[in-house]
N, C-alpha and C positions, 0 to 999 in steps of 0.2 A: 626704190627702197621702201616707199610707203606701201606699195602692193605687197612686198615681201613681208613687211611687218604685219600687215593685215592677215596674211596666210598663216604666219607663225602664231598670231593671236587666236585664230580659229582652231588650229591644231591643239594649242595649249588648252583651250576651252573643252575640246573633245576629250583630251586626256584627263582633265580634271573631273569631268562628268563620269567617265569610266571608273576612275579611282573611287569616287564617292559611292557608286553602285557596288563595287567589288570590295570595298572596305580597305583598300590599300593602293599603293602606287601601281600604275600599269607598267609591268616589266615584261621582258620576253618570256620569262619562266611562267608568269601568271597567264599570259596569253596562250602559251603552249598547253597549260593545264586545262584551260577552258576549252581548247580545241580537242584535247584527249578525252575529257569527261564524257561527252556524248558517245564517243566510240566505245569506251569501257562499258557504259550503261547498255549499249546495243549488244555488246558481246555477252554480258551477263544475262541479258534477256533471252538471247539465243540459247545459252546453256540451260537456262531454266525451262525453256520450251522443249528442249531435247529430252529433259528428264521426265516430262509429263507422260509421253507414250510409254516409257519404261515402267513408270509407277502404275499406270492403268493396266498394262499387260500383266505385271506382277500381281496386282490385286485380283484381276480376273482369273489368273492361274490358281491362286490360293483358294478362291471361292469354288472353282470347279473341282479342285482336289478334295476340299471338305465336303462338297455336295456328293461327289462320287463315293467317298468313304461312307458317308451317311446312308446313301442308297444301298451300298454293298451290305452294310450291317442290317438294314431294314429288309433286304430281299431274302435274308435267312430266317426271318421271323414268320410265324404262321399268318399274321395279319396281312402280309404281302400277297399271299396266295389268292385271296378273294378280293383284294383291293384293286388289282391291275388286270389280270388276265382271266382268272378262273371264276366265272360267275357261279358255276355249280359247286364251288368249294366251300360254301357257307357251312354246310353240315360238318364238314371235316374240321374246319377251323374252330367251330363251336365245341366240337367234341374234345379238342386239344385242351381246353381250359375248363371242361365240364366237371372234372374230378370224379367221373364215373369209374368205379373200381372194376366194372365188368368189361371195360374197354382197355385194350393194351396200350393205347396212346397215353392213358393216364400215367402208367408206370414209366413210360419213356419221358413224359413231360416232367415228372417228379425227379427223374435222373438228369434233367437239364438237357435233354435231347430236343432238337428241333426238326422241322420237316426234311431239311436237306441231309440230315444224318442218316435217314433211311431212303429218301427219294433223291438219288443222285441225278442231277440234270444231264440228259444226253441230247446233243444238238439235234439229232434226227427226230426225237420225240418232241422237243420244243418247237421245231418247225411245224410238225403235225398239229400240235396244240394251238399254234398261232392260226393256222388255217381253220381249225375247228372253231376257234373263238371268233374269227371274222365271219364265218358262216353261221355262228350261233347254233351249231348242230351237235350238241353233246348227247351221247347215248346215256339215258338216265333210267334208273329203276323206279318203281312206284314209290319207294320210300325216300327218294331224293338223293340217291347215291349214284356215282358214276358206274356205268355198265360197260366196262372196257373189255371184259372177257379175259383179262390177264390175271394169272395167279401170281401174286407178289410174294406172299409170306411162305416161301419154300424153305427147306432146311438150308439149301445153298445160300439163299438170300440172307437168312437170319444169322448165319455163321460167317458172313462176309466181313472182311476187315477186323476179324477178331471180336465182333460184337458179342456173340454167344459161343460158348464151347459146349458141344453136345454131351461130352463125357461128364462135365460138371453138372449139366442140367439133369442128366439121367441119375447121377449119384445123389442129387439133392431132392429128388421127388419120389423116392420109395415111401409108400404110406402117406402120400400127400393129403393134406387137409384132414388128418386124423383117421384116414381110411386104413384098412388092413395093410400091413407092410408088404404084402405080395402084389399090391396094385401100384403100378407106375405107368402113367399115360405116355411117358417118353420111351418106354421099353415094352411095347405092347406085342400082342400075338398077331398083329395085322401084317407082319412081314414087311414093315417099313413102307406100307402102301399109303400111310397117312402123311400129310404135310402139316407144317406148323399152322397154316391158315385154316385147316379143317376144324381147329378148336379156337385158336387165338385170332380174335378180330380186333384190328386196331381202332376202327372208328364205328364199330357196331358192337352189340353185346356178344361176348365170347360164349361159346357153347362147348360142353364137355362131350366129346364123341363117345367116350367109354360108357357114359351114363345111358347110352342108347340100349345097352344090354345089362349093365351092372348098376346096382343100387349103391351109389356113391355119394359121399359128401362133396358138394361143389365149392369151388373157390368163391369168395365174396363177389356178388354181382353177376355171376355166371348163370347160364341156363343149361338145361339138359337138351341135347339136340333132338329134334323131332324128325330128322331126315334119315 
């Protein structure tokens, strides 16, 4: 009996210590709660850890979308042309904002047009440009312009996508620049052998082919052709 009393006394002491630490009597419910608490904390921690990859992935996706949208907007601007690929594009980009009335690019810029409104990217041409850029082998003229040998400003090109209507252009240019009403550079006696680019220069000074033979008033900033 004395041993049993000693054991009961020790157990009672243990229970009293536990009650003092927990702030209440040791019951089966309290003991179960203390056992469940670490499990709940572990479960919550796992849920929190599972959310982290999703948050990171979502953040990266948003950043990529915004960066892609920004790049897409930038790639339509003139500044893109000589910032990434085209080292010989400096003269072209500078002419876009030069405000030179003799260059057709000025009228296009004032109308809110950018490079891609005229220069539609074609994958085959872009691949060729990449190879040329890597080799740094651009064909250039003495005045720093690309010498591709391609004629861009044809009537077919300028009337593409409804940009210009030739009937409207012809009707609007009889007696142009105060000249006699019989003169119209878009309805000439050259039997349509001339193309738009023979007079209209986008990134260089435009020249009036008709002034080669006729004494005519020139549009502002233009020159008489000497060819």
